[in-house]
C-alpha positions, 0 to 999 in steps of 0.5 A, spaced: 863 626 415 863 623 408 856 622 405 855 617 400 849 617 395 846 611 392 848 609 385 842 611 380 842 607 374 837 608 368 837 601 367 831 597 368 833 590 367 839 586 370 844 585 365 846 577 365 853 576 363 854 571 357 858 570 351 855 567 346 857 567 338 852 571 334 852 573 327 850 580 325 847 583 319 846 591 318 849 597 315 855 600 317 856 608 318 858 609 311 852 606 309 855 599 306 852 593 308 855 588 312 855 581 315 860 579 321 861 574 327 861 577 333 859 575 340 855 577 346 857 580 353 851 581 356 844 579 355 837 582 358 830 580 356 830 586 351 837 588 349 844 585 348 851 588 349 856 586 343 863 585 343 868 584 337 864 589 332 869 591 327 865 596 324 863 603 325 855 603 326 850 609 327 845 609 333 838 608 331 840 604 325 837 597 325 841 590 326 839 583 325 842 578 330 842 571 328 843 566 334 842 559 332 835 559 328 833 565 331 833 572 327 832 578 332 832 585 330 835 590 334 836 598 334 843 600 335 842 605 342 850 606 343 857 604 340 863 605 344 870 605 341 874 600 345 881 599 340 883 604 336 883 603 328 890 602 326 893 608 322 894 604 316 888 602 312 890 595 310 891 594 318 886 591 323 880 596 323 877 599 330 873 594 335 867 597 338 862 595 343 855 596 341 848 596 345 842 594 342 835 594 344 830 589 341 825 592 336 819 587 338 819 584 345 820 576 345 819 572 351 825 568 350 829 571 345 836 567 346 832 560 346 835 559 353 828 556 356 829 560 362 824 566 364 829 572 365 824 576 370 823 571 376 829 567 376 835 568 380 841 571 377 845 565 378 840 560 375 840 565 369 847 565 368 848 558 368 843 557 363 846 562 358 853 559 359 850 552 358 847 554 351 854 556 349 
């Protein structure tokens, strides 16, 4: 007899898939300041997962995300190397995904006008896609 255990997750909020262009400002792992264009992969009311980050970042550092006319501060919770950096320093850098947690809670951080907690997943995803 094969027993299956329910999947245990530490995530208290549902991730909503949404690709939005954002600008990030912060400090690299080396300590140098940077500003770059990246994109979101998933959104939650209190966090975001970014893709196409071409800088190595350290956990617990602060990043500022600029989206439309909004400026939101986040803490780097984790980073994951997705594409190894090229062997030659002049070639393309590595590419990371980064998980961020909002520093100060906002009711609608992405300005989508959709209350995240009580709205069905399909409606939230449609609102995010229409905002892009």
